[in-house]
C-alpha positions in Angstrom: -52.0 -99.9 55.3 -49.5 -101.8 53.3 -49.9 -101.9 49.6 -49.8 -105.4 48.0 -48.8 -105.8 44.4 -51.6 -107.3 42.4 -51.1 -105.6 39.0 -50.2 -107.2 35.8 -48.8 -105.4 32.7 -51.5 -103.8 30.7 -51.7 -105.2 27.1 -51.9 -103.1 24.0 -55.2 -101.3 23.5 -55.9 -101.1 27.3 -57.2 -97.9 28.8 -55.3 -97.1 32.0 -55.5 -94.3 34.6 -52.3 -92.4 35.0 -53.3 -89.3 36.9 -55.9 -88.4 39.6 -57.1 -85.0 40.8 -59.7 -85.2 43.6 -61.4 -82.2 45.1 -64.0 -83.2 47.7 -65.7 -81.8 50.8 -63.4 -83.9 53.1 -60.2 -83.3 51.2 -58.5 -81.1 48.6 -56.1 -83.2 46.5 -56.1 -87.0 46.0 -54.1 -88.1 49.0 -55.8 -85.6 51.4 -59.2 -87.0 50.3 -58.0 -90.5 50.7 -56.5 -90.0 54.1 -59.7 -88.3 55.3 -61.8 -91.1 53.9 -59.8 -93.9 55.5 -60.0 -92.1 58.8 -63.8 -91.7 58.5 -63.7 -87.9 58.5 -66.8 -86.4 57.1 -67.2 -83.1 55.1 -70.9 -82.9 55.7 -71.8 -79.8 57.7 -74.6 -77.3 58.2 -75.2 -74.6 55.5 -73.1 -71.6 56.4 -73.0 -69.6 53.2 -76.5 -68.3 53.7 -79.5 -68.8 56.0 -80.6 -72.4 55.3 -83.4 -72.5 57.8 -86.0 -72.2 55.1 -84.8 -75.1 53.1 -85.8 -78.8 53.8 -82.1 -79.9 53.7 -80.0 -78.2 56.4 -76.7 -79.9 55.5 -74.4 -80.0 52.5 -71.0 -81.4 51.5 -69.2 -78.0 51.1 -65.7 -77.7 49.7 -63.8 -75.6 52.3 -60.4 -73.9 52.3 -60.3 -73.7 48.5 -58.8 -70.4 47.3 -59.5 -70.1 43.5 -56.9 -67.4 43.1 -54.2 -70.0 43.8 -55.4 -72.2 40.9 -57.1 -69.9 38.4 -55.5 -67.1 36.4 -56.9 -63.7 37.3 -58.3 -63.2 33.8 -60.5 -66.2 34.2 -62.0 -65.3 37.5 -64.7 -62.9 36.1 -65.8 -65.5 33.6 -65.9 -68.7 35.6 -68.4 -70.4 38.0 -67.0 -72.2 41.1 -67.6 -75.5 39.3 -65.1 -74.5 36.6 -62.6 -73.2 39.0 -62.8 -76.6 40.8 -62.4 -78.4 37.5 -59.4 -76.4 36.4 -57.6 -77.0 39.7 -58.4 -80.8 39.7 -57.2 -81.0 36.1 -53.9 -79.4 37.0 -53.5 -81.9 39.8 -54.3 -84.8 37.5 -52.1 -83.7 34.7 -49.2 -83.1 37.1 -49.8 -86.5 38.7 -49.6 -88.2 35.3 -46.3 -86.4 34.5 -47.5 -84.9 31.3 -44.7 -82.6 30.2 -45.2 -80.0 27.5 -44.6 -81.7 24.1 -44.7 -85.2 25.5 -48.0 -85.9 23.8 -49.2 -84.2 20.6 -51.8 -81.6 21.3 -54.2 -83.2 18.7 -53.7 -86.5 20.5 -55.1 -85.3 23.8 -58.9 -85.0 24.3 -61.2 -83.9 27.1 -64.5 -85.6 28.2 -66.3 -84.2 31.3 -69.7 -84.6 32.9 -71.9 -82.1 34.7 -75.6 -82.2 35.7 -76.8 -78.7 35.0 -74.0 -76.1 34.8 -72.9 -73.1 36.8 -75.6 -72.2 39.4 -73.6 -69.5 41.2 -72.8 -67.5 38.1 -76.4 -67.8 36.9 -78.0 -66.8 40.1 -75.8 -63.7 40.3 -76.6 -62.6 36.7 -80.4 -63.3 37.2 -80.2 -61.1 40.3 -78.4 -58.4 38.3 -81.0 -58.6 35.6 -83.9 -58.3 38.0 -82.5 -55.6 40.3 -80.3 -53.5 37.9 -81.4 -54.3 34.4 -80.1 -56.0 31.3 -77.1 -53.7 30.9 -75.7 -55.2 34.1 -75.8 -58.9 33.0 -72.3 -60.2 32.2 -71.5 -61.2 28.6 -69.8 -64.2 30.2 -73.2 -65.6 31.2 -73.5 -66.8 27.6 -71.0 -69.7 28.4 -70.1 -69.6 32.1 -73.2 -71.4 33.2 -73.0 -74.0 30.4 -72.5 -77.6 31.4 -69.9 -78.1 28.6 -67.7 -75.2 29.9 -65.4 -77.4 31.9 -64.4 -79.4 28.8 -63.6 -76.2 27.0 -61.6 -74.5 29.8 -59.6 -77.7 30.5 -58.8 -78.1 26.8 -57.6 -74.5 26.5 -55.6 -74.5 29.7 -53.6 -77.7 28.8 -53.5 -77.2 25.0 -55.6 -80.3 24.4 -56.9 -80.1 20.8 -58.2 -83.6 20.4 -61.8 -84.8 20.8 -63.9 -82.8 23.3 -67.2 -84.0 24.7 -69.6 -83.5 27.6 -72.0 -86.1 29.1 -75.2 -85.1 30.9 -77.2 -87.8 32.7 -77.3 -86.5 36.3 -75.2 -88.6 38.7 -74.7 -91.4 36.2 -72.9 -89.1 33.8 -69.8 -89.2 36.0 -69.3 -92.8 34.9 -70.5 -92.2 31.4 -67.8 -89.6 30.8 -65.1 -92.1 31.8 -66.7 -94.8 29.6 -66.7 -92.4 26.7 -63.1 -91.5 27.3 -62.2 -95.1 27.0 -64.2 -95.2 23.7 -62.2 -92.2 22.4 -58.9 -93.9 23.3 -60.0 -97.0 21.5 -60.7 -94.9 18.4 -57.1 -93.7 18.4 -56.8 -90.7 20.8 -53.8 -91.6 23.0 -54.8 -89.5 26.1 -58.1 -88.2 27.4 -58.7 -86.1 30.5 -62.0 -87.0 32.0 -64.2 -86.9 35.0 -66.9 -84.7 36.5 -67.3 -81.6 38.7 -70.2 -79.9 40.4 -71.0 -76.8 42.6 -74.8 -77.0 43.2 -75.1 -75.6 46.8 -76.2 -71.9 46.4 -79.9 -71.1 47.0 -80.8 -71.3 43.3 -79.3 -74.8 43.0 -80.9 -76.0 46.2 -84.3 -74.9 45.0 -83.7 -76.7 41.7 -83.0 -79.9 43.6 -85.9 -79.6 46.0 -88.4 -80.6 43.2 -87.6 -84.3 43.3 -88.2 -84.5 47.0 -85.1 -86.7 47.7 -83.1 -84.3 49.9 -82.6 -85.2 53.5 -84.7 -83.5 56.1 -82.6 -84.6 59.1 -81.7 -82.1 61.8 -78.6 -83.9 62.9 -75.6 -84.1 60.6 -74.7 -87.7 61.5 -78.3 -88.8 60.5 -78.5 -86.7 57.3 -77.3 -89.3 54.9 -77.9 -92.9 55.9 -78.1 -95.2 52.8 -79.3 -98.7 53.3 -80.5 -97.9 56.8 -84.1 -98.1 58.2 -83.8 -94.4 58.9 -82.8 -93.4 55.4 -84.9 -90.4 54.3 -82.8 -88.7 51.5 -79.4 -87.6 50.6 -77.1 -84.6 51.2 -76.2 -82.5 48.2 -72.5 -81.8 47.7 -70.0 -80.0 45.5 -66.7 -81.3 44.1 -65.6 -84.1 42.0 -62.6 -85.7 40.3 -60.6 -85.4 37.1 -58.7 -88.4 35.8 -56.0 -88.8 33.1 -56.8 -91.9 31.0 -54.4 -93.2 28.4 -53.7 -96.0 26.0 -51.4 -98.2 27.9 -48.8 -98.4 25.1 -48.8 -94.6 24.7 -48.3 -94.2 28.4 -45.4 -96.6 28.4 -43.9 -94.8 25.4 -43.9 -91.4 27.1 -42.6 -92.8 30.4 -45.7 -92.2 32.5 -44.6 -92.3 36.2 -47.5 -94.4 37.5 -50.5 -96.4 36.6 -53.4 -96.6 39.0 -55.3 -99.3 37.1 -57.3 -100.2 34.1 -60.8 -99.0 33.0 -61.8 -102.6 32.3 -65.6 -102.6 31.7 -68.4 -100.1 31.2 -72.1 -100.1 30.5 -75.2 -97.9 30.7 -78.9 -98.7 30.7 -82.2 -96.8 31.2 -85.0 -97.7 33.5 -88.5 -98.4 32.2 -91.2 -95.9 33.0 -92.5 -96.4 36.5 -96.1 -97.1 35.4 -95.0 -100.1 33.3 -94.2 -102.1 36.5 -91.0 -103.4 34.9 -87.9 -103.7 37.1 -85.0 -101.3 37.2 -82.3 -101.9 34.6 -79.5 -101.3 37.1 -78.7 -105.1 37.3 -78.4 -105.2 33.5 -75.9 -102.3 33.5 -73.8 -104.1 36.1 -73.9 -107.4 34.3 -72.9 -105.8 31.0 -70.0 -103.9 32.6 -68.7 -107.0 34.3 -69.0 -109.0 31.0 -67.3 -106.1 29.1 -64.4 -106.6 31.5 -64.3 -110.3 30.6 -65.3 -111.3 34.1 -68.2 -113.0 35.9 -69.6 -111.6 39.2 -67.3 -114.0 41.1 -64.4 -111.9 39.7 -65.5 -108.7 41.5 -63.8 -108.0 44.8 -65.7 -105.0 46.0 -68.7 -102.9 45.0 -68.8 -99.1 45.4 -72.5 -98.5 45.7 -74.6 -95.6 44.3 -76.2 -95.3 47.7 -79.1 -93.0 46.9 -80.2 -92.7 50.5 -83.9 -93.1 49.8 -85.7 -96.3 50.9 -87.0 -97.4 47.5 -83.8 -96.6 45.6 -81.7 -98.3 48.3 -83.9 -101.4 48.2 -83.5 -101.6 44.4 -79.7 -101.4 44.6 -79.4 -103.8 47.5 -81.6 -106.3 45.7 -79.5 -105.9 42.6 -76.3 -106.5 44.4 -77.7 -109.5 46.2 -79.1 -111.0 43.0 -75.7 -110.7 41.3 -73.4 -111.8 44.2 -75.6 -113.6 46.7 -76.6 -112.4 50.2 -73.5 -110.7 51.7 -71.6 -112.2 48.8 -69.2 -109.3 48.2 -68.0 -106.3 50.3 -70.0 -103.1 49.5 -69.0 -99.6 50.5 -70.3 -96.1 50.0 -67.6 -93.6 51.0 -69.8 -90.8 49.7 -71.5 -90.9 53.1 -68.5 -88.6 54.1 -69.0 -86.2 51.2 -72.6 -86.2 50.2 -73.8 -86.8 46.6 -71.8 -84.7 44.2 -74.1 -85.3 41.2 -71.9 -86.0 38.2 -68.8 -85.3 40.3 -69.5 -88.2 42.7 -68.8 -91.3 40.5 -65.4 -90.1 39.4 -64.5 -89.7 43.0 -65.7 -93.3 43.6 -63.5 -94.4 40.7 -60.5 -92.7 42.3 -61.4 -94.3 45.6 -61.7 -97.7 44.0 -58.3 -97.4 42.3 -56.7 -96.2 45.6 -58.4 -99.1 47.4 -56.8 -101.5 44.9 -53.4 -99.7 45.3 -53.5 -99.9 49.1 -55.5 -103.2 49.5 -58.1 -101.6 51.8 -61.8 -100.9 51.4 -62.8 -97.5 52.7 -65.7 -97.4 55.1 -69.3 -96.3 55.0 -70.1 -94.0 57.9 -73.2 -93.1 59.9 -75.1 -96.3 59.1 -75.4 -97.9 62.5 -77.6 -100.7 61.3 -79.0 -101.9 58.0 -82.6 -102.1 57.0 -83.8 -105.6 58.0 -84.4 -106.6 54.3 -80.9 -105.4 53.2 -78.6 -108.3 53.0 -75.4 -106.5 52.1 -71.9 -107.0 53.5 -71.6 -103.2 54.0 -68.2 -102.1 55.2 -69.0 -99.7 58.0 -67.3 -97.3 60.3 -63.7 -98.4 59.7 -61.6 -99.6 56.7 -61.3 -103.3 55.9 -58.1 -104.8 54.7 -58.8 -107.0 51.7 -57.1 -108.6 48.7 -58.4 -106.5 45.8 -57.8 -106.6 42.1 -61.2 -105.5 40.8 -63.9 -103.1 41.8 -67.4 -102.4 40.4 -68.7 -98.9 40.7 -72.4 -98.1 40.3 -74.2 -94.8 39.6 -77.7 -93.8 38.9 -79.2 -90.5 37.8 -82.6 -88.9 38.3 -85.0 -90.0 35.6 -83.8 -93.5 35.1 -80.1 -93.4 34.2 -77.9 -96.4 35.3 -74.2 -96.7 34.7 -71.7 -99.3 35.9 -67.9 -99.3 35.5 -65.2 -101.9 36.4 -61.7 -101.0 37.3 -58.9 -103.5 37.6 -55.3 -103.6 38.8 -52.8 -103.0 36.0 -49.2 -101.9 35.6 -47.5 -100.3 32.6 
């Protein structure tokens, strides 16, 4: 695909993305992920780490070929869960991509805002097993923080000497956008640079049991039919590990330090919460999208592509499809869900969608949705399926929802320093 220049210089006060670090089931590193996604290569596969025959969901989006010893200092290995090892590696990639040299930004001028759904499942399962089988003397002291959903913010801050504001957002999948929205808020408050994003590792037995309670995991017995959002055959989603870390900056600060690249602008953001189901009131997803678009100074006509949440369950898919149709008209805007190649990465998924949206704008191509041979008859979406679609792109709307009623929406736009 040939990139087409659509960016304009970012005005003062604009939050731009200058670094990306993607770690996903179908690719380690941003360009590896993007190449796999454009070629339609899926990372969804049967559970192999343990016997998954007793679980309703037989497939996962598993990160393979990741050697933590290549990315994490040996002293951190005993005190970190895989989710933190992933986050540390992705932050290294993002910081290097942004060209942040030691001393180029004051340490108090760099913050970290991450998202995570529920912490380090692997570490916790191991320590619970130690407690149950060996006794309390065998429980690691690191359990006090290694499981904690805020640990990625802390470890990234320490690793890169970032002593500015540190935050963590927890709202299931939606938190992946909330973290980026909050990073923009911190930049507007005066922090020049904020590392942000989300990371997850929820695939061990303890994590799978924790996710079974909502009844939304796919029960398919064929990998290609395990995650089919907006399809008549949709029956749930595939859980996955991974995520993305982004470097966001004030545009003027990025220009001042000579940042080597700008992927685009965080142009608009909003979050809403659904009413209780028994009230009979509609979902607030549409309101989140409308507010984010307005925050970007746009109308729906100004959005070139939508990256869908793609829950993979019939009712949730219907709500999202109806929302998109109400905003843009029947088949009024291209829609895609590249997460059909990774599974749903909880809070790690939306930052990967943001990275994909920025890369789509860079390369002027919409990545495909795979394994959706036909749409549900009532679904009137222009879903980009099976192969990439070249398109003129300057803006993208990314949607995310979390279990319990969380809705978030974020608009990215082409920009140059």
